[in-house]
C-alpha positions in Angstrom: 0.0 0.0 0.0 1.3 3.4 -0.9 1.9 5.9 1.9 0.5 9.4 2.1 3.7 11.0 0.7 3.7 8.7 -2.3 0.1 9.3 -3.1 0.6 13.0 -2.8 3.6 12.9 -5.2 1.6 10.8 -7.7 -1.4 13.2 -7.5 1.0 16.1 -8.2 2.4 14.3 -11.2 -1.0 13.5 -12.6 -2.1 17.1 -12.0 0.9 18.4 -13.9 0.1 16.1 -16.9 -3.5 17.2 -16.9 -2.5 20.8 -16.9 -0.1 20.2 -19.8 -2.7 18.3 -21.7 -5.2 21.2 -21.2 -2.6 23.7 -22.4 -1.9 21.7 -25.6 -5.7 21.6 -26.3 -6.2 25.2 -25.5 -8.4 24.4 -22.6 -8.6 25.6 -19.0 -7.5 23.2 -16.2 -10.8 23.9 -14.5 -12.6 22.1 -17.3 -11.4 18.7 -16.2 -12.4 16.7 -13.1 -9.9 14.2 -11.8 -11.5 11.1 -10.3 -9.2 9.0 -8.1 -10.3 5.4 -8.7 -9.9 3.6 -5.3 -11.1 0.1 -6.4 -9.5 -2.6 -4.2 -7.6 0.0 -2.1 -8.5 0.5 1.5 -10.4 3.4 3.0 -7.2 5.1 4.1 -6.2 5.5 0.4 -9.3 7.7 0.0 -8.3 9.8 2.9 -4.7 10.2 1.7 -5.9 11.1 -1.8 -8.3 13.8 -0.5 -5.5 15.2 1.7 -3.4 15.5 -1.6 -6.1 17.6 -3.2 -8.5 15.0 -4.7 -12.2 16.0 -4.6 -13.8 13.1 -6.4 -13.3 9.3 -5.9 -14.5 6.4 -8.1 -15.5 2.9 -7.2 -16.4 0.0 -9.4 -18.7 -2.0 -7.1 -21.5 -1.0 -4.8 -20.5 -3.5 -2.2 -17.0 -2.2 -2.0 -18.2 1.4 -1.6 -20.8 0.3 1.0 -18.0 -1.3 3.1 -15.4 1.4 2.5 -17.3 4.7 2.7 -18.1 4.5 6.4 -14.4 4.0 7.2 -13.3 7.2 5.4 -13.0 10.5 7.3 -12.4 12.7 4.2 -15.2 14.5 2.4 -15.3 13.5 -1.3 -17.8 13.2 -4.1 -18.4 9.6 -4.9 -18.8 8.2 -8.4 -19.9 4.7 -9.4 -17.9 3.8 -12.5 -18.4 0.1 -12.8 -21.3 -2.1 -14.0 -24.4 -1.7 -11.8 -26.9 -4.6 -11.3 -30.4 -3.3 -11.2 -31.1 -5.0 -7.9 -28.5 -2.7 -6.3 -30.1 0.5 -7.5 -31.3 1.6 -4.0 -27.8 1.2 -2.5 -26.2 2.9 -5.5 -28.5 6.0 -5.1 -27.7 6.1 -1.4 -24.0 5.7 -1.7 -23.0 7.7 -4.8 -23.3 11.3 -5.8 -22.9 10.4 -9.5 -23.7 7.1 -11.2 -21.6 7.0 -14.4 -22.6 3.5 -15.6 -26.2 3.8 -16.8 -26.0 1.2 -19.6 -29.7 0.9 -20.5 -33.0 2.7 -20.4 -34.3 0.0 -18.0 -31.5 0.7 -15.5 -32.1 4.5 -15.8 -35.8 3.9 -14.9 -34.8 1.7 -11.9 -32.4 4.3 -10.7 -35.1 7.0 -11.0 -37.5 4.9 -9.1 -34.9 4.3 -6.3 -34.1 8.0 -6.2 -37.6 9.0 -5.4 -37.6 12.7 -4.6 -33.8 12.9 -4.8 -32.4 14.2 -8.2 -29.7 11.6 -9.0 -26.9 12.7 -11.3 -26.0 10.1 -13.9 -23.9 9.6 -17.0 -24.9 7.3 -19.9 -22.3 4.6 -20.6 -21.7 4.1 -24.3 -20.3 0.9 -25.7 -18.3 3.0 -28.2 -16.4 0.0 -29.7 -19.6 -2.1 -30.0 -17.9 -4.9 -28.0 -20.2 -7.7 -27.1 -18.4 -8.4 -23.8 -18.7 -4.9 -22.5 -21.7 -3.1 -21.0 -23.0 0.1 -22.5 -25.6 1.6 -24.8 -25.1 1.0 -28.5 -24.1 4.2 -30.2 -27.0 3.9 -32.6 -29.4 4.0 -29.7 -27.8 6.6 -27.5 -29.9 9.6 -28.8 -33.2 7.8 -28.1 -32.0 6.6 -24.7 -30.6 10.1 -23.7 -33.9 11.8 -24.8 -36.0 9.4 -22.7 -33.7 9.5 -19.7 -33.6 13.3 -19.8 -37.4 13.4 -19.5 -37.4 11.5 -16.2 -37.8 14.0 -13.4 -35.5 12.4 -10.8 -32.6 12.0 -13.2 -30.0 14.7 -14.0 -28.3 13.4 -17.2 -24.9 15.1 -17.1 -23.2 13.5 -20.1 -21.6 10.3 -21.5 -19.0 7.8 -20.3 -17.1 5.2 -22.2 -14.2 2.6 -21.9 -12.8 2.3 -25.4 -11.4 -0.9 -26.9 -7.7 -1.5 -26.4 -5.7 -0.4 -29.4 -3.1 2.0 -30.7 -3.1 5.7 -29.7 -4.7 6.7 -33.0 -7.4 4.1 -32.6 -8.2 5.3 -29.1 -8.3 8.9 -30.1 -10.8 8.1 -32.8 -13.1 6.6 -30.2 -12.7 9.6 -28.0 -13.5 11.9 -30.9 -16.6 9.8 -31.7 -17.9 10.1 -28.1 -17.3 13.8 -28.1 -19.4 14.2 -31.3 -22.2 12.2 -29.7 -22.0 14.4 -26.5 -22.1 17.6 -28.6 -25.0 16.4 -30.7 -27.0 15.7 -27.5 -26.1 19.0 -26.0 -24.8 17.5 -22.8 -22.0 18.8 -20.6 -19.8 16.0 -19.3 -17.5 13.6 -21.1 -16.0 10.9 -18.9 -13.3 9.1 -20.8 -9.6 8.3 -20.2 -7.8 6.3 -17.6 -4.2 6.0 -16.3 -2.9 4.9 -19.7 -4.7 7.4 -21.9 -6.1 10.3 -19.9 -3.8 12.8 -21.5 -5.1 11.9 -25.0 -8.6 11.9 -23.7 -8.3 15.4 -22.4 -6.8 16.6 -25.7 -9.9 15.1 -27.4 -12.4 16.8 -25.0 -12.7 14.8 -21.8 -14.2 16.7 -18.9 -13.8 13.8 -16.4 -10.8 11.4 -16.3 -10.7 8.3 -14.1 -7.2 7.5 -12.8 -6.3 4.7 -10.4 -3.0 3.1 -11.1 -1.1 6.3 -11.7 -2.2 7.6 -8.3 -2.2 4.4 -6.1 0.1 2.1 -8.0 -0.6 -1.5 -9.2 -3.4 -3.4 -7.6 -2.6 -6.5 -5.7 
């Protein structure tokens, strides 16, 4: 497990790369939110990251957040970035400020029902590479799903999220550009794309949210 000083140094390095990417793209650093992905790391990692300046943390599983969140002392904005089973909708609404992995209209409706009077912030996950093994809305269906989800009172649809297929830098950039075009066509604000290996390219292509784990916390055990 990395100690506080190592996490602080890593956050500073990632921040510097984000700032440089923004400068290359002619963007303001304030346009990009850095999410520290704490999957498999203990609660103390969240506290160390927030002490280093992190404001947003990401978890892949509802169960892990349910166990970890009560053990943290830091104040952070929590994002669910992994696949969500519909039977965990109530827990997800209770635990997370933002649910980034809405991968169907059915799930959006279940989240809305669980939210009740709360207005739940969500992103729609797009299967940008049309990969059968991955969750996400088919790009051909995203406009219809986004329109329907936006009409649901208890949902605040912020934007789109994706995990592109593995490939060359040029291939990845093409997927990032495709998602940005979708986001722009829908008139949404947020674009969550880019992880430890490609967040700089994602920012250059328009990402407003990057999800970074390994570059902050090191390799997972």
